[in-house]
C-alpha positions as CSV (number, residue, x, y, z in Angstrom):
1,X,-40.7,-128.9,-153.0
2,X,-38.5,-128.0,-150.1
3,X,-36.1,-129.9,-147.8
4,X,-37.3,-131.2,-144.5
5,X,-34.5,-130.6,-142.1
6,X,-34.9,-133.2,-139.3
7,X,-34.2,-132.3,-136.2
8,X,-34.2,-135.9,-133.7
9,X,-36.8,-135.2,-131.6
10,X,-35.8,-138.2,-128.8
11,X,-31.9,-137.2,-129.0
12,X,-30.5,-137.1,-125.3
13,X,-27.4,-134.8,-124.7
14,X,-25.9,-137.6,-123.6
15,X,-26.1,-139.4,-126.4
16,X,-25.1,-137.0,-129.0
17,X,-21.8,-136.4,-127.2
18,X,-21.1,-140.5,-126.9
19,X,-21.8,-140.2,-131.0
20,X,-19.6,-137.2,-131.3
21,X,-16.6,-138.5,-128.9
22,X,-16.8,-142.2,-131.1
23,X,-17.1,-140.7,-134.4
24,X,-13.4,-138.4,-133.3
25,X,-12.3,-141.6,-131.9
26,X,-12.6,-143.9,-135.2
27,X,-11.0,-140.9,-136.9
28,X,-8.3,-140.7,-134.6
29,X,-7.4,-144.8,-134.6
30,X,-7.4,-144.3,-138.0
31,X,-4.9,-140.9,-138.5
32,X,-2.4,-141.9,-135.4
33,X,-2.9,-146.1,-137.0
34,X,-4.0,-146.6,-133.1
35,X,-5.6,-150.3,-133.6
36,X,-6.8,-150.2,-129.5
37,X,-8.5,-146.2,-130.4
38,X,-9.8,-148.3,-133.4
39,X,-11.2,-151.2,-131.8
40,X,-12.8,-149.1,-128.9
41,X,-15.2,-147.1,-132.1
42,X,-17.1,-150.1,-133.4
43,X,-19.5,-152.6,-132.9
44,X,-19.2,-156.3,-132.4
45,X,-20.1,-156.4,-136.4
46,X,-19.3,-153.1,-138.9
47,X,-20.4,-153.1,-142.9
48,X,-18.1,-151.1,-144.6
49,X,-19.7,-149.3,-148.2
50,X,-17.2,-147.9,-150.3
51,X,-19.0,-148.7,-153.5
52,X,-19.5,-144.6,-154.0
53,X,-15.2,-144.2,-153.3
54,X,-14.0,-146.7,-154.7
55,X,-16.6,-148.9,-156.5
56,X,-14.0,-152.5,-156.6
57,X,-14.4,-152.5,-153.0
58,X,-18.2,-152.2,-152.6
59,X,-19.7,-153.1,-149.7
60,X,-18.1,-155.5,-146.9
61,X,-18.6,-157.1,-143.3
62,X,-16.2,-157.8,-141.0
63,X,-15.9,-158.0,-137.2
64,X,-14.5,-155.9,-135.4
65,X,-10.8,-157.1,-135.0
66,X,-10.8,-158.1,-138.8
67,X,-12.1,-154.4,-139.8
68,X,-8.8,-153.3,-137.2
69,X,-6.8,-155.7,-138.8
70,X,-7.6,-154.9,-142.6
71,X,-8.0,-151.2,-142.0
72,X,-4.8,-150.4,-139.9
73,X,-2.8,-153.4,-141.9
74,X,-0.4,-152.8,-144.8
75,X,-3.4,-152.3,-147.4
76,X,-5.1,-149.7,-146.5
77,X,-4.2,-147.0,-143.8
78,X,-1.6,-148.9,-141.8
79,X,0.9,-148.2,-145.0
80,X,3.4,-146.3,-143.3
81,X,4.5,-144.0,-145.6
82,X,0.8,-143.0,-145.7
83,X,-0.3,-139.5,-143.5
84,X,-4.0,-139.2,-143.1
85,X,-6.6,-137.0,-141.4
86,X,-9.8,-137.3,-141.4
87,X,-11.6,-133.9,-140.1
88,X,-15.2,-134.3,-139.3
89,X,-18.3,-131.8,-140.3
90,X,-20.8,-130.9,-137.7
91,X,-22.8,-133.8,-137.6
92,X,-26.8,-134.0,-138.9
93,X,-28.4,-136.5,-137.7
94,X,-30.7,-138.8,-140.6
95,X,-32.8,-140.6,-137.6
96,X,-32.7,-141.4,-133.8
97,X,-34.0,-144.3,-132.1
98,X,-33.5,-146.3,-128.9
99,X,-31.1,-148.6,-130.3
100,X,-29.7,-146.9,-133.9
101,X,-28.5,-143.6,-134.6
102,X,-27.7,-142.6,-138.3
103,X,-25.2,-140.0,-138.9
104,X,-24.1,-138.1,-141.5
105,X,-20.5,-135.6,-141.3
106,X,-19.3,-133.7,-143.7
107,X,-15.6,-135.3,-143.9
108,X,-12.5,-133.9,-145.2
109,X,-10.1,-137.0,-145.6
110,X,-6.1,-136.0,-146.4
111,X,-4.0,-138.0,-147.6
112,X,0.0,-137.6,-147.9
113,X,2.5,-139.9,-149.3
114,X,5.8,-139.4,-146.8
115,X,9.1,-138.8,-148.9
116,X,11.2,-142.1,-149.7
117,X,14.3,-142.7,-146.6
118,X,12.7,-140.2,-144.5
119,X,12.2,-141.5,-140.6
120,X,8.1,-142.4,-141.4
121,X,8.2,-142.0,-137.6
122,X,9.0,-138.0,-137.0
123,X,6.2,-135.8,-137.7
124,X,8.6,-133.5,-139.7
125,X,8.7,-136.1,-142.4
126,X,8.2,-134.5,-145.9
127,X,5.3,-135.4,-147.5
128,X,5.9,-135.9,-151.5
129,X,2.6,-136.7,-153.0
130,X,-1.3,-135.4,-152.1
131,X,-4.7,-136.5,-151.8
132,X,-7.9,-135.1,-150.3
133,X,-10.7,-136.4,-150.2
134,X,-14.1,-134.5,-149.6
135,X,-17.0,-136.5,-148.7
136,X,-20.5,-136.9,-147.1
137,X,-19.5,-140.2,-144.4
138,X,-22.5,-141.7,-142.8
139,X,-22.0,-143.6,-140.2
140,X,-24.4,-146.0,-138.4
141,X,-24.7,-146.5,-134.5
142,X,-25.8,-149.7,-132.5
143,X,-25.8,-149.7,-128.7
144,X,-23.3,-152.2,-127.6
145,X,-23.4,-152.6,-123.5
146,X,-24.9,-149.9,-123.7
147,X,-22.9,-147.6,-125.2
148,X,-22.8,-146.3,-129.0
149,X,-20.6,-147.3,-131.2
150,X,-20.3,-147.2,-135.6
151,X,-21.6,-150.2,-137.6
152,X,-21.8,-149.3,-140.5
153,X,-19.3,-146.5,-142.7
154,X,-20.7,-145.4,-145.8
155,X,-18.4,-142.5,-147.8
156,X,-20.1,-140.5,-150.5
157,X,-17.5,-138.6,-152.8
158,X,-18.2,-134.8,-153.2
159,X,-13.9,-134.7,-155.3
160,X,-10.9,-136.1,-154.7
161,X,-7.8,-133.9,-155.4
162,X,-4.5,-135.9,-156.6
163,X,-4.4,-139.4,-156.5
164,X,-6.2,-141.5,-154.0
165,X,-5.3,-145.1,-155.1
166,X,-1.2,-144.1,-155.8
167,X,-1.0,-142.2,-152.4
168,X,-2.4,-145.3,-151.0
169,X,0.2,-147.9,-152.6
170,X,1.7,-150.2,-150.5
171,X,5.3,-149.5,-149.2
172,X,8.2,-151.3,-150.9
173,X,9.8,-152.1,-147.5
174,X,13.1,-150.8,-148.9
175,X,14.1,-148.4,-145.5
176,X,13.8,-150.5,-142.7
177,X,13.6,-147.0,-140.2
178,X,10.1,-147.0,-141.9
C-alpha cells in the first residue's frame, strides 16, 4: 500500500505563518523560560499527552495558566540547572479545517544539566550532563479570538541519548546564585 502525502487545499499562507510562529513561540518560551512567551502560544485549555515519552506522565489537561506554571515550574523545564533547546523541523500538516489544524514536526529536544556552582544565568555556564530526545511533535491548533493557538501537545519519542529523567531533576538549592 502506498503512502499518500496529504496536501491541504484550504490552508492559507497566513494560517501557515501563524501556525509556524505559534509553534516557534512555544519552543522559545520553553527554552528561554519565558512565561509570557509560552502563555501567548496557548489556547485557554491545553492537553498534554506525554504517554509516548514518559508513560507515567500520561495525558493531562490544564488551563493555559496552569500549564505555564507547571511546565516552567521547578519540576519540569523551570529547573534552573536545566538548559534546553527545542528545534522543530519542517511542519507536516496532518489535517486542516476552519476550526482546527493538526501539524507534526520532527523535533530535537536538547537538554543540558548545568554544573553545580556555576552562574546558571550566564550563557557560558558549563554543561556537565546532556540528554537529547528525538521525537515527532504533534501540535493541534484551535482559533482563539481569530488567532491560532496550541491546544494539544503530543510528542512521540524516536530515541533519547543520555538519561532524560536525571537531567531534569529538581534543583538542589545549595547555590543561591542560581
